[in-house]
C-alpha positions in Angstrom: -56.4 -83.0 -22.8 -59.4 -80.8 -22.0 -59.0 -77.1 -22.9 -57.4 -74.8 -20.3 -60.6 -72.8 -19.9 -62.5 -75.9 -18.8 -59.7 -77.1 -16.6 -59.7 -73.7 -14.8 -63.5 -73.8 -14.4 -63.3 -77.3 -12.9 -60.6 -76.1 -10.5 -62.6 -73.1 -9.4 -65.8 -75.1 -9.1 -64.1 -77.6 -6.8 -63.7 -74.9 -4.2 -67.0 -73.1 -4.8 -70.5 -73.4 -3.2 -72.6 -75.8 -5.2 -74.7 -73.1 -7.0 -71.6 -71.3 -8.0 -69.9 -74.5 -9.0 -72.8 -75.5 -11.3 -72.7 -72.0 -12.9 -69.0 -72.4 -13.7 -69.5 -75.7 -15.4 -72.9 -75.0 -17.2 -71.4 -72.9 -20.1 -69.3 -75.9 -21.2 -72.5 -78.0 -21.7 -74.2 -75.1 -23.6 -71.3 -74.6 -26.0 -69.5 -77.8 -26.7 -67.1 -76.6 -29.4 -64.3 -77.7 -27.1 -65.7 -81.3 -27.1 -66.1 -81.4 -30.9 -62.4 -80.3 -31.2 -61.4 -82.9 -28.7 -63.1 -85.6 -30.7 -61.6 -84.4 -34.0 -58.1 -84.4 -32.5 -58.6 -87.9 -31.1 -59.9 -89.2 -34.5 -57.0 -87.7 -36.3 -54.5 -89.1 -33.9 -56.0 -92.6 -34.3 -55.9 -92.2 -38.1 -52.2 -91.3 -37.9 -51.4 -94.1 -35.5 -53.8 -97.1 -35.2 -52.2 -97.9 -31.8 -53.0 -94.5 -30.4 -55.0 -94.5 -27.2 -56.8 -91.4 -25.8 -55.4 -90.0 -22.6 -58.7 -90.4 -20.7 -59.9 -93.1 -18.4 -62.7 -95.3 -19.7 -65.1 -97.4 -17.7 -68.2 -99.6 -18.2 -71.1 -100.2 -16.0 -73.7 -102.7 -17.4 -75.2 -101.0 -20.5 -73.3 -97.7 -20.1 -69.8 -96.9 -21.3 -68.1 -93.7 -20.0 -65.1 -91.7 -21.0 -63.9 -89.6 -18.0 -63.0 -86.2 -19.3 -62.4 -84.6 -15.8 -62.7 -85.9 -12.3 -62.1 -84.2 -9.0 -63.6 -84.9 -5.6 -66.7 -82.9 -6.4 -66.8 -82.5 -10.2 -67.3 -85.3 -12.7 -67.4 -84.7 -16.4 -68.0 -87.7 -18.7 -69.0 -88.6 -22.3 -71.3 -91.6 -22.1 -72.7 -94.1 -24.5 -75.9 -95.9 -23.4 -76.7 -99.1 -25.3 -80.1 -99.3 -27.0 -82.7 -101.9 -26.4 -82.3 -102.1 -22.6 -85.2 -102.8 -20.3 -86.1 -99.9 -18.0 -84.6 -100.0 -14.5 -86.8 -101.1 -11.6 -85.1 -98.6 -9.4 -85.0 -94.8 -9.0 -81.6 -93.4 -8.1 -81.0 -90.0 -6.4 -77.3 -89.5 -6.7 -77.0 -86.6 -4.2 -75.4 -84.4 -6.9 -76.6 -81.7 -9.4 -76.5 -83.2 -12.9 -76.2 -81.3 -16.2 -76.9 -83.7 -19.2 -76.7 -82.9 -22.9 -77.8 -85.6 -25.4 -75.7 -85.5 -28.5 -77.2 -87.8 -31.1 -80.9 -87.9 -30.3 -83.5 -86.9 -27.8 -83.5 -87.9 -24.2 -86.8 -88.8 -22.5 -87.8 -90.3 -19.2 -90.0 -90.3 -16.2 -89.3 -87.6 -13.6 -89.3 -88.5 -9.9 -89.1 -86.4 -6.8 -88.4 -87.1 -3.1 -91.4 -86.4 -0.9 -90.4 -87.2 2.6 -89.0 -90.8 2.6 -90.8 -91.8 -0.6 -90.1 -91.2 -4.3 -93.1 -89.9 -6.3 -93.3 -89.8 -10.1 -94.2 -86.3 -11.2 -94.5 -86.7 -14.9 -92.5 -87.0 -18.1 -89.5 -84.9 -19.1 -87.7 -84.7 -22.4 -84.6 -83.0 -23.8 -83.8 -82.5 -27.5 -80.4 -83.3 -28.8 -78.2 -80.3 -28.4 -80.0 -78.9 -25.4 -79.2 -79.4 -21.7 -81.4 -80.8 -18.9 -80.5 -79.9 -15.3 -81.5 -82.0 -12.3 -80.9 -81.5 -8.6 -80.4 -85.2 -7.9 -80.4 -84.5 -4.2 -84.2 -84.6 -4.5 -84.9 -85.2 -8.3 -84.3 -88.2 -10.5 -85.0 -89.1 -14.2 -85.6 -92.7 -15.1 -84.7 -92.9 -18.8 -87.0 -94.6 -21.2 -85.3 -97.3 -23.4 -84.2 -96.4 -26.9 -83.6 -98.8 -29.8 -80.4 -97.0 -30.8 -77.5 -96.1 -28.6 -77.7 -92.7 -26.9 -74.6 -90.5 -26.5 -74.5 -88.0 -23.6 -72.2 -85.3 -22.3 -72.8 -85.1 -18.6 -71.4 -83.1 -15.7 -72.2 -84.0 -12.0 -71.4 -81.5 -9.3 -71.4 -82.6 -5.6 -72.2 -80.4 -2.7 -69.4 -79.8 -0.2 -69.1 -82.5 2.5 -70.7 -85.9 2.4 -73.0 -86.9 -0.5 -76.2 -88.7 0.4 -77.3 -91.1 -2.4 -80.6 -92.9 -2.3 -82.2 -95.8 -4.1 -86.0 -96.3 -4.3 -88.3 -98.9 -5.7 -89.9 -97.7 -8.9 -93.1 -99.7 -8.3 -94.1 -98.1 -5.1 -91.5 -95.4 -4.4 -90.3 -96.9 -1.1 -86.7 -96.5 0.0 -84.5 -99.5 -0.7 -81.1 -98.3 0.3 -79.1 -95.1 1.1 -75.4 -94.4 1.5 -73.3 -91.4 2.4 -69.9 -90.9 0.7 -67.1 -88.4 1.2 -64.6 -88.9 -1.6 -62.0 -86.6 0.0 -62.0 -88.6 3.2 -61.9 -91.9 1.2 -58.7 -90.7 -0.4 -57.3 -89.6 3.0 -58.2 -93.1 4.4 -56.3 -94.7 1.6 -53.2 -92.6 2.5 -53.6 -93.6 6.2 -53.8 -97.2 5.2 -50.5 -96.8 3.3 -48.9 -95.2 6.3 -50.1 -98.0 8.5 -48.7 -100.7 6.1 -45.3 -98.9 6.2 -45.4 -98.8 9.9 -45.1 -95.0 10.1 -45.7 -94.4 13.8 -44.2 -91.0 13.4 -47.4 -90.1 11.4 -49.8 -90.8 14.4 -50.9 -87.1 14.5 -52.4 -87.6 11.0 -54.6 -90.4 12.3 -55.7 -88.2 15.2 -56.7 -85.4 12.9 -58.6 -87.7 10.6 -60.8 -88.9 13.5 -63.0 -85.8 13.1 -64.4 -87.2 9.8 -68.1 -86.2 9.2 -69.4 -89.7 8.8 -69.6 -92.3 11.6 -68.3 -95.1 9.4 -65.3 -93.0 8.4 -64.4 -92.2 12.0 -64.4 -95.9 12.8 -62.4 -96.8 9.7 -59.7 -94.3 10.9 -59.7 -95.7 14.4 -59.2 -99.2 13.1 -56.2 -98.0 11.1 -54.8 -96.1 14.1 -55.2 -99.2 16.3 -53.4 -101.3 13.8 -50.6 -98.8 13.5 -50.0 -98.3 17.3 -52.5 -99.8 19.7 -51.0 -98.2 22.8 -50.9 -94.8 21.4 -54.4 -95.1 20.0 -55.9 -96.1 23.3 -56.7 -92.5 24.6 -58.6 -91.8 21.4 -60.4 -95.1 21.6 -61.5 -94.3 25.2 -62.7 -90.9 24.1 -64.7 -92.5 21.3 -66.2 -95.1 23.6 -67.4 -92.4 25.9 -68.3 -89.5 23.7 -69.0 -90.7 20.1 -72.4 -89.4 19.0 -73.2 -92.5 16.8 -74.5 -95.4 18.9 -73.2 -98.1 16.6 -69.7 -96.7 16.4 -69.7 -96.0 20.2 -70.6 -99.6 20.8 -67.8 -100.8 18.5 -65.4 -98.6 20.4 -66.6 -100.0 23.8 -66.3 -103.6 22.6 -62.8 -103.0 21.1 -61.6 -101.2 24.2 -62.6 -104.3 26.3 -60.9 -106.6 23.9 -57.6 -104.8 23.9 -57.7 -104.5 27.7 -58.3 -100.8 28.1 -58.1 -99.9 31.8 -61.1 -97.7 31.7 -63.4 -100.0 29.6 -66.9 -98.6 30.1 -68.6 -102.0 29.7 
């Protein structure tokens, strides 16, 4: 388990404005005695019992392996191992978060990029010695790492702003935008719970579906509406009519109009 002081900082950062949240997490990247102790405890536990497994979630994405030390809706703290000998990525990724990254076993170097309007522009090289921390506002900054021959170990914290996170991907050759996406992890969890209520036929929970219809992202609002319609179509009709008439997003409004006509809504605007 992570130390109590770090757990308390993560909890406080979860509810804080982004600048304050970053300030709360930054000391734990500057002084990593807690991480050294965590590793020592894990190594000793595996020496005592070869079947011991650490109490942290692990994941792998292509050439990167991650040990998730802390994870909330807004705060991610991971220890990562990047395989050596990998070809450089052809894409520039702006995560929409603020990143604090400390290389542990060697220097980190890469090409720095910045968003200028709708295009990504390379602004020079950046490097970070082992044992120091590099900070990036990945809402408008990105660092494309240069490949290394040996694996690189990193301790990394990512702090999201409040509300939806806007992530962007750009082509490294010319900086043009390739894709973008908005995500709201808190609402994604809420939608999962609504799906569970719908599968259980919990019509008594209809008020929860109505409250969730004020989600910040258009796609989220439509996802809630679909769940509400599947739970209780008749009860959802007034909200569907309102969405067909007043929804600010044209795509979602069109879907609502089309669905209203399909289910035989009396006041179909089509």
